[in-house]
N, C-alpha and C positions, 0 to 999 in steps of 0.2 A: 254288772252284777246288780240285781234288783235289791231294793231296800226292804227288809222285813217290816210288815205292818202289824203293830200292836193295837189290839182293840180295847179301848177304855169304855167303861160304862158311865154314862152321863149322870147316873143316880148314885154312884159310889164314891164321890169325892176325889180329892187330890191324890194322885198316885205316889207310891214310895218305890224306891229302888233298893234292892238288896244285892250286895256284892259278896260272894262267898269264895274264899280261897282254900283249897284243899291241899292235902299232902304236907301239912305242917310247915308251910312257907309263909313269908311275910310279903306285903305288897303296899304300894302307894297307888292312888288313883286320882284321875282328874276326869270329870264328866261335865257335860254342858247340855242345856236344853236350848232349843232354837224354835222360833215361830215359823210359820209357813213361808215367810219372806226371807228366811235364813238370817234373821236378826237374833243375836244372842240374848236369851232371857235370863239365864243364871248359870254360874259356874260352881261346881261342887268339887271339893278336894278332901282327901283324907289318907289315913294310914290304917292298914289292917294288919294286926299282928296276932297276939295270943287269942283274940276273940274269934278268929276265923272268918267273921263276916261283919259287915256294917250295913245298916239300913238308914237311908236318909229320905226325907220328903222332897219331892220336886218343888213344893211350895208355890205352885203356880196354878191359877184357875184353869179348869178344863177348856174354857173358851179360848184361851191363849194357846193351848196345846193342840187344838184341832189342826190337823195336817202339819203339825210341827215335828221336830226330831229330837232324839236323844243320842248323844255320842259319848263314847268312853274310851279311855286309854288307861290300862292297868299294867303296872310294872311289877311283875312277880319276881322275887329273888330268894335265894337260899342262903341262909346264914352259914351253913357248913360248906357250901360249894362243892359237894361230893359228886363224883362221877356216877352217871346212870340214874340220877334223880328224875322224878316226874312232877308235873304241875297239873292243877285242875282249877279252872275259874268258871263261876256261874254268875251271870247277871240276870236278875229276876225282877220284873215289873209287877207291882202288887197294888191292889186297891182294897181297903178294909182288911189287910193282912192275908188276902187271897190272891193267888197268881192270876193274872189276866190272860185272855186268849192271845196266843202267840208271844207270851211274855217271858220266855226262858231262853237264854243264850249260853251255851257252854263251849269251852275250849280246853283241850288237854294235850299233853305231849311230853317230850323230853325237856328237861330244864338243865341248861348248861350255864350255870351262874345266874343268869336272869333272862326273862322273857317278857316282851311287851305284847299285850293283847289289846287289840282295838276292835271297836264295833259300833254299830249305829242301828237305830230303828226309827220308823215313822209312826206317828200316832193317828188313830182314827177314833172318833168319839161316836158311840152308838147309844 
């Protein structure tokens, strides 16, 4: 499977990541940025509950992100545990509060108690 390439603008500064959880569910997440040699640059963790989404800065200069990666693991869960529930997750890469080219990743489906959503992308600086 090929890795999606997210295009970052060298003039727009350090990117942010927005994780959105739909269908009124809660989630925990762990995300990591990696350089082109697969060395870990930074780990991000958090909880998404009543806010529905969280935005965090990668906090890394674009030079270090060139040909680097972002990975994520999001654990979506339902407090009620009801049958027939659905989930929706969106990971969005932004610069200056604008979505970057190829910077949206979504996943949805049935939720039976909990669902782990994983993904990754590679960065290209233009």
